[in-house]
Steps between C-alpha positions, in 0.01 A plus 500: 500500500674814383368591155624787293281803542403708199746772601790276604781474250603144425865432584713196564464559875120512470494171307735342754267607781203353313689176445603460864143573615365247251737227618425558868124522458465204263788298645612414150688653209274638223434228241533747215569865424141526379354394834739723692415804289127433511510466877675836529298675229796584277559425134747235397682743273554728802650209693741412220645849502673402824525120520509218250380223729411404855856372544646842421281656770625246753861577411434876506356482852825363638698760310275768652574360845868556427478842336271635772735372769812633327343841438403522866843420642712708261297813574591477867726788604744263671514225236816619324689498829409137577756223473429244229390253765254751643370573151430130452336476841285804427396352167395167651318653795312737268429231242349260752300779657344559158447128445327479838259770386416270207543168682169344396579551133861386534408179683232419244712560194804311633288198596271496198672206330642184653799550273726738694697603192180605326411722794847653504500576127318826570805620696732514198476878470552545873806275482662735251430803717639343818813377322557848356454657844747255657749552217492876556574447870798272440639724225476791742690299760761396245565861406657550843737204463844557347600138436333262259524209743290686760223586256181293502331332206178691419354203311542267797371759746193588291406135450544444872275799573227346285515165679507687829178678401335169408600357837359803683182491291438135594583577864253792503227289336532243780544757779211517748672715761339831608579775248721243324775582746683175428533606137664822616751293696562276199560805280752650739690177563509395134620841379765514773613151398522580129700817553727331753570225248598760245722670754662163584380494861219248478540273800309685774216604272469158339477335841246759618291463185523121518375498858208721401400272211532189718283653771230605253490169315568240767436649845 
């Protein structure tokens, strides 16, 4: 288990690393802040400088997944030249690559409780980030449209992006293909479908996506 060395400065990232290690090694969430701090040889008052509870750590981890992914893609030299669809594709591919690096933790924490809604409660911060990201994309697309009737509703698009992420997350969790290649296909087809719907040319993509889902679930 990674414990804070005498010379290592305690930060939120350090505590998050300790927490994820604790969960994976003990296969359970810490029963109390006291036990967590004692196990990692830190003082409770140091912990509370960064987090108020175990639940806030869990939420922060998912927000870190987002911020790390977003920081990575926006620093790419070519990112600004991407279409909005390619920006969304890049985000999802990068996000799930990061989740794959932390797959053991993600699978544990999303299956900890039998109550699905309780497991998903830790994603509330991530939900806000993804909806904001999607809203920025649709607003950018709307800026190029001259007529109100051709502009898209950012609220609808952002909510759709969130449900799309939840669908992809569940798909990835169940994916047993090499290198999670089926998830990559699901990402591409679902993003193509969503953007085609918003561009009013949904038929081909919807049929293609529907065939893919049927094959994966019933073949």
